[in-house]
Every structure is written in structure tokens, then in C-alpha cells.
N, C-alpha and C positions, 0 to 999 in steps of 0.2 A: 574608406569608412573608418572613423576613429572609434576608440573603445566606448565612448559615451553613446555614440549612435548605434553601435553594435548591441550594447545591453538594452538600450531603449527599444530597438527592434524586437529583441527576444522578449522583453517584458510585455510589449504590446501584443505579441502573438500568444503568450501565456495568458494574459488577462482576457483575451478573446475566447479562450476555451474554459477558463475557470468560471463556473457558474453554479447556482444551486442545483441545476439539472444534472451537473457532473456528479454531485454527491447524492442528491435525492432524485429518484426516478419518478415516473408518472404514477400518481396514486391509483389504486385499484379498489373500487367500492363494490361490495356484495352485501346486500341487505343493509344492516345498520353498522357494518364493519368496514373500515377503510384501512388499507395496508399501503405503506409507502416504503419502497425499497431504499436502503441506505448503503453507500459505498465509501470506502476509504480511498481518497485520491491523493497521490503524491506527485509533485513536479520536481524536476531537477534540471539544471542547465549550467553551462559554463562557456567561456569564450576567452579569446585573447587576440591581441594585435601584435604583429612583429615590429621590430625596430629597424628593419632594413630600409634602404632608400626607396625601394619599390612598395613598401608597405606590406600588406598581407595580414591575414588573420583568419579566424574561423570561430565558429560557435556551434554548439549542439545542445540537444536537450531531449528529454523524454518525459513520459507520463505513465503512471501505473495506477490502475483502478481495480480494486478488489471488493467483492460483496462483503459487507460488514454485518448486515442484519436488516431488520425492518421495523418500522414504527407501526403499531397496531392501535387504531383509534376506534373505540366503541363508546356507547353511551355510559358505560361503567368506568371509563378512564382511558388513559393512554399508557402504553408500555413499549419498551424497546426489546425486541427479540434478537439476541446476538446469534449470528451464524457461527457454528464451530469450525475452527480451522483444522482440518484433518491432518494437514502436513505437520503442524506443531505437535499434535498428539502422537503421530507416528515417530517423529524425531525424539520425543520424550520417552516413548516406549523403547526405541532402539538404544538410547543412551542408558536407560535403566537396565536393559538386558546386558549391555557391554560392561556396565559397572558391576553387575551381579557376577558375571563370568570372571572378571578381574579379582573380585573379593574372594570368590571360591578358590581360584587358582593360587592366590597368595596365602590363604589360610589352610589349605589342604597339605598335610604332611607329605613330604617327598619320600619315596621308597628308594633304598639303595640297592 
């Protein structure tokens, strides 16, 4: 398999999984309110072909899907409700705490 065929094969497989359903889930309707879940979907792939007489090569890829929020549709309008990423909040709090400890340790007079 040459490099062009390898990447075409990967592209065909990714195209087969990339759809609106990957990003927008099934709508849920209750009364006059419809909620559509929304996800952030990322694809990554790579591959290569060897230059030996026997050929050789390989390819790999992956996909990550994370909940991002929901679209809420009502007679009064449509709004996007973003889901909070608790990991980002925890990382920001930890970084703030570490920075605070560093500042206090640098500004506190040392006793001899």
C-alpha cells in the first residue's frame, strides 16, 4: 500500500464516523422545550510508509468526544448552555494556590 492509498483509507474511515450525530445528540423534547446535547469532537491521525524494498508502513488515529453543552429551544428563543469543565477549574485553583505559596515564601523575611 502506498502513502496515497494509506491516507485515503484513513480519510474514508474518519469521514464515515464524522457526522452531525457525533456532535449533536438526539433531541429530547419535554412540553414546549427541546434540548439538544452538544459535544466537542476531535480527530487525529497519522501514518507513514517505509522506503525499504519490502515496503511497510503503518497508520493510526483516534477520536475524543467531550460534552460541551446543550442547545435549549423554547418558544421564547434558543440559547446555548455551556457545561463547566471542572478539571480546568481545579487546575486553575491549584495553580493559584501554588502561586500564592510561592509569593508568600518569597516575601516573608527570613529569620537568622
